[in-house]
C-alpha positions, 0 to 999 in steps of 0.5 A: 427632536434633538440632533442627538436622536438623529445621529444615534437613536439606537443606543445601549448606554446613556448618561445625562446631566443638567445644570440651570444657568442664570443666563440666556441660551446664546450666552450659554452656547458661547460658553459651551463653544469656548469650554474645552474638557481639558480645561477641567482639572479632574479630566486632565487627571483621569486622562493621565491615569487612563493613558498611563498604560499606553504611555508606558508602552510608548503607543502615544505616538502610534495613536497620533499618527493613526487618528491624526489627533493629539496623543492625549484625549480631549475635544479634538478627538471628537468630530463636530456633527452638527449645531443647531443655532443656540439650542443644541450642539452634537459631537461623535466618536467611534472605535474600541474605546476600551483599548488602551490607545482608545482604538479610535477610528477617524470620522471625518464628518457627520455623514461618515459617522452615520455610515460607520458600522464596523463590527467590534466597534462602538459609536458614541455621541455627546451633545449640549442642549440649551433650554430657556426656563425663563428670561435670564435662566437656561437649563444646560444639558449634556448627554452621551449615548453609546451604540455597540455595533455587535455583540462583541463590541457590547461585551467589550464595552460593558465592562468598560462603561461601569468601570468609568461611569462614576468618574465620567459623571463626575467629569461631566458635572464639573464641565457644567459648572465650568460653563456656568462660571464662564457665563457668570463671569462673562469670560467667554475667550479662549481657554488656552491659559484660562483654567476656570476649573482651578476655582471649583 
């Protein structure tokens, strides 16, 4: 059983993408840990567009104050739920994600994620798994699941999901390609100034 099954077994929405990478699971997991979604140029552009209404309304500062995260959405908005060696890592997120400011609820840890059950909100879990297909070849898979706490959340999130899903899928495929490039190059270093997506 995968970690994501433990943290979000019930869900209404799911998206999954995979890529076979010529490396071993430890190297693939190291690349996953070194990668940040913000490194993908398409992700940065999509987030800028997504946050435009919030910025125009001057809500960035209030979001930062409320969630304790940076104003621009990225990996820091997620809570690390658990890592299973080089096989899988899972992250969680909760809130009213369709709102201009994401309506994010601060989740301190895995226990808080499991316990979260506030009406009108959703819980989102994303994982990365590394499965060895043969020596030197690893299938890297990322899966996203969304659980709507109640009918109100389901109604609100459904329209949002179908609006963002095409771009969301493209972003995830770009992420996997960036991870594969990192593996191929052996460049497992901080991405603070290393925008590998610029070559994609």
